[in-house]
VEXDREN-2710 file (C-alpha; in Angstrom, 1 decimal):
% VEXDREN-2710
k/r/px/py/pz
1/MET/0.0/0.0/0.0
2/GLY/1.3/3.5/-0.8
3/LEU/1.8/6.3/1.6
4/ILE/-1.3/8.1/2.7
5/ILE/-1.2/11.9/2.0
6/ARG/-4.1/14.1/3.1
7/GLY/-6.6/11.3/2.9
8/ARG/-5.5/9.7/-0.4
9/VAL/-3.1/6.9/-1.2
10/SER/0.0/7.8/-3.1
11/LYS/2.2/5.3/-5.0
12/ASN/4.5/7.9/-6.4
13/PRO/7.9/7.4/-4.8
14/CYS/8.9/11.1/-5.3
15/TRP/5.9/12.3/-3.3
16/MET/6.7/9.7/-0.7
17/ILE/10.3/10.9/-0.4
18/GLY/9.2/14.5/-0.4
19/THR/6.6/14.0/2.3
20/LEU/8.9/12.0/4.5
21/LEU/11.6/14.7/4.1
22/PHE/9.1/17.4/5.0
23/THR/8.1/15.4/8.1
24/LEU/11.7/15.1/9.2
25/LEU/12.5/18.7/8.6
26/VAL/9.3/20.0/10.3
27/PRO/8.0/17.5/12.9
28/ASP/5.1/19.8/13.6
29/ALA/3.8/20.3/10.1
30/GLY/1.2/22.7/11.5
31/LEU/4.1/25.2/12.1
32/SER/5.2/25.0/8.5
33/ARG/3.4/28.1/7.2
34/SER/4.8/30.4/9.9
35/SER/8.2/29.0/10.7
36/PHE/9.5/26.5/8.1
37/TYR/11.2/29.2/6.0
38/GLU/12.4/31.4/8.8
39/GLY/16.2/31.7/8.7
40/LYS/16.4/29.6/5.6
41/THR/17.8/30.4/2.1
42/ILE/15.9/29.6/-1.2
43/THR/18.0/29.2/-4.3
44/ILE/16.4/30.1/-7.7
45/ILE/18.2/28.2/-10.4
46/GLN/18.2/30.4/-13.5
47/GLY/18.6/28.7/-16.9
48/ARG/20.6/31.6/-18.3
49/ASN/23.6/33.9/-17.9
50/PRO/23.4/36.9/-15.5
51/GLY/22.7/40.4/-16.8
52/GLY/20.0/39.9/-19.4
53/THR/16.3/40.6/-19.4
54/GLY/15.4/37.2/-17.9
55/ASP/17.7/37.9/-15.0
56/LEU/16.1/41.3/-14.4
57/ARG/12.6/39.6/-14.4
58/VAL/13.8/37.4/-11.6
59/LYS/15.4/40.3/-9.7
60/ALA/12.1/42.2/-9.9
61/LEU/10.2/39.2/-8.3
62/ILE/12.6/38.2/-5.5
63/PRO/11.7/40.9/-3.0
64/PHE/8.0/40.1/-3.3
65/LEU/8.5/36.3/-2.9
66/GLN/10.5/37.2/0.2
67/LYS/7.7/39.4/1.4
68/TYR/4.9/36.8/0.9
69/ILE/6.7/33.6/1.9
70/PRO/6.0/33.2/5.6
71/GLY/9.3/33.5/7.5
72/ASN/10.8/35.9/4.9
73/PRO/13.7/33.6/3.7
74/VAL/16.8/34.9/1.9
75/ILE/16.4/34.3/-1.8
76/VAL/19.5/34.0/-4.1
77/SER/20.1/33.2/-7.7
78/GLN/22.3/30.5/-9.2
79/TYR/23.0/30.7/-12.9
80/MET/22.9/27.5/-14.9
81/PRO/22.9/28.3/-18.7
82/GLY/23.1/25.6/-21.3
83/GLY/21.0/23.7/-23.8
84/GLY/18.4/26.4/-24.2
85/GLY/17.2/25.7/-20.6
86/ARG/17.6/22.0/-20.7
87/LYS/20.5/22.0/-18.2
88/SER/18.6/23.8/-15.5
89/ALA/15.5/21.8/-16.1
90/ASN/17.4/18.6/-15.9
91/HIS/19.0/19.8/-12.6
92/ILE/15.6/20.6/-11.1
93/TYR/14.1/17.3/-12.2
94/LYS/17.0/14.9/-11.4
95/THR/19.3/16.5/-8.9
96/ALA/17.6/19.3/-6.8
97/ARG/16.3/18.1/-3.4
98/PRO/12.5/18.4/-3.2
99/ASP/12.7/20.3/0.1
100/GLY/11.1/23.6/-1.0
101/LEU/14.4/25.4/-0.9
102/THR/15.2/25.2/-4.7
103/ILE/13.0/26.8/-7.3
104/GLY/13.8/26.6/-11.0
105/ASN/13.3/29.4/-13.4
106/VAL/14.1/27.6/-16.6
107/SER/14.4/29.5/-19.8
108/THR/11.6/29.7/-22.4
109/GLY/13.4/27.1/-24.5
110/ALA/13.0/24.3/-21.9
111/VAL/9.3/23.6/-22.7
112/PRO/9.6/23.4/-26.5
113/ALA/12.8/21.3/-26.2
114/ALA/10.8/18.6/-24.3
115/VAL/7.8/18.8/-26.7
116/LEU/10.1/18.5/-29.7
117/ARG/11.9/15.5/-28.1
118/LYS/15.3/17.0/-28.4
119/THR/18.4/15.1/-27.1
120/GLY/19.5/15.5/-23.6
121/ILE/16.0/15.9/-22.1
122/LEU/16.0/14.2/-18.7
123/TYR/12.9/15.9/-17.3
124/ASP/9.2/15.2/-17.8
125/LEU/7.1/18.3/-18.3
126/ASP/4.0/16.6/-16.8
127/LYS/5.9/15.8/-13.5
128/LEU/7.4/19.2/-12.8
129/ILE/5.5/21.3/-10.4
130/TYR/4.5/24.7/-11.9
131/VAL/4.7/27.9/-9.8
132/GLY/3.8/30.5/-12.5
133/SER/5.5/33.1/-14.6
134/PRO/5.4/37.0/-14.3
135/TYR/5.0/37.4/-18.1
136/SER/3.1/35.8/-20.9
137/ALA/2.3/38.5/-23.5
138/ASN/5.3/39.6/-25.5
139/HIS/6.7/40.8/-28.8
140/TYR/9.9/39.9/-30.6
141/VAL/11.5/41.9/-33.3
142/PHE/14.2/41.1/-35.9
143/VAL/16.9/43.7/-36.4
144/THR/20.1/44.2/-38.4
145/ARG/22.9/46.7/-37.9
146/LYS/22.6/49.8/-40.1
147/GLU/26.1/49.4/-41.4
148/ALA/25.3/46.0/-42.9
149/GLY/23.2/47.8/-45.5
150/LEU/20.2/45.5/-45.2
151/ARG/17.6/48.3/-44.9
152/THR/14.8/46.6/-46.9
153/LEU/13.3/43.1/-46.9
154/GLU/14.5/42.7/-50.5
155/LYS/18.1/43.5/-49.5
156/LEU/17.8/41.3/-46.5
157/ARG/16.6/38.4/-48.6
158/SER/19.2/38.8/-51.3
159/ALA/22.2/39.0/-49.0
160/PRO/23.9/35.6/-48.5
161/GLY/25.3/34.4/-45.2
162/VAL/23.7/37.0/-42.9
163/ARG/25.3/36.4/-39.5
164/ILE/22.7/36.1/-36.7
165/GLY/23.5/35.8/-33.0
166/GLY/22.1/33.6/-30.3
167/GLN/22.9/32.3/-26.8
168/SER/22.9/28.6/-27.4
169/VAL/21.2/26.0/-29.7
170/GLY/17.7/25.6/-28.3
171/HIS/17.6/28.9/-26.5
172/ASP/14.4/30.8/-27.3
173/ILE/16.3/33.8/-28.8
174/TYR/18.2/31.3/-31.0
175/TYR/15.2/29.4/-32.4
176/ILE/13.0/32.5/-32.7
177/ALA/15.7/34.1/-34.9
178/ARG/15.7/31.0/-37.0
179/ILE/11.9/31.1/-37.4
180/PHE/12.2/34.8/-38.5
181/ALA/14.9/33.9/-41.0
182/TYR/13.0/30.9/-42.3
183/LEU/9.7/32.7/-42.8
184/ILE/11.2/36.0/-44.1
185/GLY/13.2/33.9/-46.6
186/LEU/16.9/34.7/-45.8
187/LYS/19.6/33.2/-48.0
188/ASP/21.8/30.7/-46.2
189/PRO/22.0/32.7/-42.9
190/LYS/24.8/31.8/-40.5
191/PHE/23.8/31.4/-36.8
192/ILE/26.5/32.2/-34.3
193/THR/26.0/31.2/-30.7
194/GLY/27.8/31.6/-27.4
195/TYR/26.7/35.1/-26.4
196/SER/24.8/36.4/-23.5
197/GLY/22.1/39.0/-24.4
198/PRO/24.2/42.1/-23.7
199/GLU/27.2/40.5/-25.4
200/MET/25.1/40.0/-28.5
201/ASP/24.2/43.7/-28.6
202/LEU/27.9/44.6/-28.4
203/ALA/28.8/42.1/-31.1
204/LEU/26.3/43.8/-33.4
205/LEU/27.8/47.2/-32.8
206/ARG/31.3/45.9/-33.4
207/GLY/30.3/44.3/-36.7
208/GLU/30.8/40.7/-35.5
209/LEU/27.1/40.0/-36.1
210/ASP/24.7/41.3/-38.7
211/GLY/21.4/40.7/-36.9
212/ARG/19.5/39.3/-34.0
213/VAL/16.1/38.9/-32.5
214/ASN/15.1/40.4/-29.1
215/THR/12.0/41.4/-27.3
216/THR/10.7/44.8/-28.2
217/GLU/10.7/45.9/-24.6
218/THR/14.3/45.0/-24.1
219/VAL/15.2/47.0/-27.2
220/ILE/13.4/50.0/-25.8
221/ARG/14.8/49.7/-22.4
222/ARG/18.4/48.6/-23.0
223/ASN/19.0/49.8/-26.5
224/ALA/17.2/53.1/-26.7
225/ASP/20.0/54.5/-28.9
226/TRP/19.3/52.0/-31.6
227/LEU/16.0/53.9/-32.1
228/GLU/17.1/57.4/-31.3
229/LYS/20.3/57.3/-33.4
230/GLY/19.0/54.9/-36.1
231/LEU/21.8/52.3/-35.5
232/MET/19.6/49.4/-36.5
233/ASP/17.1/48.5/-39.2
234/PHE/13.9/46.8/-37.9
235/HIS/12.3/44.3/-40.3
236/ALA/9.5/42.3/-38.7
237/VAL/7.7/41.6/-35.4
238/ILE/5.7/38.8/-33.9
239/GLU/2.8/39.4/-31.7
240/ILE/2.1/37.2/-28.7
241/PRO/-0.8/36.7/-28.5
242/SER/-1.8/37.3/-32.1
243/GLY/-3.3/40.8/-32.6
244/ASN/-1.5/42.3/-29.7
245/ARG/0.0/45.2/-31.7
246/HIS/3.0/47.0/-30.2
247/PRO/2.5/50.8/-30.1
248/ARG/6.1/51.5/-30.9
249/PHE/6.3/49.2/-33.9
250/PRO/2.9/49.2/-35.6
251/HIS/4.4/49.8/-39.0
252/LEU/6.4/46.5/-39.0
253/PRO/5.0/43.5/-40.8
254/GLU/3.8/40.7/-38.5
255/LEU/5.7/37.5/-39.0
256/GLU/2.6/35.5/-39.8
257/SER/2.1/37.6/-43.0
258/PHE/5.2/35.7/-44.4
259/ALA/3.6/32.3/-43.8
260/LYS/2.9/30.4/-47.1
261/SER/1.1/27.3/-45.9
262/THR/-1.2/26.0/-43.2
263/ALA/1.8/24.1/-41.6
264/GLU/3.7/27.4/-41.3
265/LYS/0.7/29.1/-39.7
266/LYS/0.4/26.2/-37.2
267/LEU/4.1/26.5/-36.5
268/LEU/3.5/30.1/-35.3
269/SER/0.5/29.0/-33.3
270/VAL/2.6/26.4/-31.5
271/PHE/5.4/29.0/-31.0
272/ARG/2.9/31.5/-29.5
273/THR/1.7/28.8/-27.1
274/PHE/5.2/28.1/-26.0
275/GLN/5.9/31.8/-25.5
276/LEU/2.7/32.5/-23.6
277/MET/4.1/30.4/-20.7
278/GLY/7.1/32.7/-20.4
279/ALA/10.0/31.3/-18.5
280/PRO/8.3/28.9/-16.1
281/TYR/9.1/28.8/-12.4
282/VAL/9.1/25.1/-11.3
283/LEU/9.7/22.9/-8.3
284/PRO/11.2/19.4/-8.3
285/PRO/8.8/16.5/-8.3
286/GLY/8.2/15.3/-4.8
287/THR/8.2/18.7/-3.2
288/PRO/5.7/18.4/-0.3
289/GLU/2.3/19.7/-1.0
290/GLU/2.4/22.1/2.0
291/LEU/5.5/23.8/0.7
292/VAL/4.2/23.8/-2.9
293/GLU/1.1/25.7/-1.7
294/ILE/3.2/28.2/0.3
295/ILE/5.3/29.1/-2.8
296/GLN/2.4/29.1/-5.2
297/GLU/0.4/31.4/-2.9
298/ALA/3.4/33.7/-2.5
299/MET/3.6/33.9/-6.3
300/ARG/-0.1/34.7/-6.6
301/LYS/0.2/37.4/-4.0
302/SER/3.2/38.9/-5.7
303/PHE/1.4/39.0/-9.0
304/ARG/-1.5/40.9/-7.3
305/ASP/0.7/43.4/-5.6
306/PRO/0.7/46.8/-7.5
307/ASP/4.2/47.5/-6.2
308/PHE/5.5/44.3/-8.0
309/HIS/4.1/45.6/-11.3
310/LYS/5.9/49.0/-10.7
311/GLU/9.2/47.3/-9.9
312/TYR/8.9/44.9/-12.8
313/LYS/8.3/47.8/-15.2
314/LYS/11.1/49.8/-13.7
315/LEU/13.7/47.0/-14.1
316/THR/12.6/45.3/-17.3
317/GLY/10.9/48.2/-19.2
318/GLU/7.9/45.9/-19.9
319/ASP/4.5/45.4/-18.3
320/ALA/4.1/42.2/-16.3
321/SER/1.5/39.8/-17.7
322/PRO/1.4/37.1/-15.1
323/MET/0.4/33.4/-15.6
324/THR/-0.8/31.7/-12.5
325/PRO/0.3/28.2/-11.5
326/GLU/-3.1/26.8/-12.5
327/ALA/-3.0/28.4/-15.9
328/MET/0.5/27.3/-16.5
329/THR/-0.3/23.7/-15.6
330/ARG/-3.3/23.7/-18.0
331/SER/-1.2/25.2/-20.8
332/ILE/1.4/22.5/-20.5
333/LYS/-1.3/19.9/-20.9
334/ASP/-2.9/21.7/-23.9
335/ILE/0.2/22.3/-26.0
336/PRO/-0.5/21.2/-29.6
337/ARG/1.4/18.1/-30.7
338/ASP/0.7/18.0/-34.4
339/PRO/3.5/15.6/-35.8
340/GLU/4.1/17.6/-39.0
341/VAL/4.5/20.9/-37.1
342/VAL/6.6/19.3/-34.4
343/GLU/9.0/18.0/-37.0
344/LEU/9.3/21.4/-38.7
345/PHE/9.8/23.1/-35.3
346/LYS/12.5/20.6/-34.4
347/LYS/14.5/21.5/-37.5
348/LEU/14.2/25.2/-36.8
349/ALA/15.2/24.8/-33.1
350/ASP/18.2/22.7/-34.0
351/ALA/21.6/23.4/-35.5
352/GLY/22.3/23.1/-39.2
353/PRO/20.8/24.8/-42.3
354/LEU/17.3/25.9/-42.4
355/PRO/14.8/23.5/-44.0
356/PRO/13.6/24.1/-47.5
357/ARG/10.2/25.7/-47.9
END
């Protein structure tokens, strides 16, 4: 017979281990909400390098999680880039102790990597415990440096070997750039990885790269001179969700206008679904329910706090568009799994040349 948890029988060994661990750590479970986190440190495992927009989103949230988690624990970040979020997600799933003291903030690429059955996936999306995300609506824009002379779409399409930057194969900025290049119709573009977000910006200005993709809000906040001094050419934008026009870039063609087939439109639909989940906050399987509820409720309260929205806007330059734990869990279950679209997405998220159209 399995372990009885809150009136039900559990045969999941992870939940059994987590519950036993919670019992050992907190003999009087009734004290957990007021005293368990007092004097403790929570580590957020970030699936990225420090300094980019994703890091700023975490920094905006940390003070509010500290405020709303009873006991006001210290919260620190540990950076674990690699594999487009796979390394951090693998760590949370396989290595992190389910003791409520480790939270993963995997990058946006971790969810599509699992759906697309990419190599190196050791985590199960359906077994991770979802805590939410502070953003879901977004816009991405494709830019090239002015000195590259690719001002129009015609020039962009006719130029062979346009050098496009990315963090790592599988990272959301990497595969989003490949989707833009594929649908716009670039000629044998070259994708160069190994950069952090700010490093990519510098590489553009130095002429090491010709183009990149980034969120519109990051461009406005971090690269205002690109707009004010005309240092970059802006070619296309994608709206997430569809129809969510950006007031600063209403003149740019929406990426779906370049789609030539139903499969390509479905590709963008799947992509938007991935992006609406933002960069998920997750807990290891087996984390005791009592601690899951504490962290999820702290996340909900943070999202409802007007001061969080002000701080988020101040640090990131974008408006928060939170996704609750419940909505995120539903979204994971409802991700489209059309085989034809999955295969196309896999090719675009991987290394190698773009597939033919």
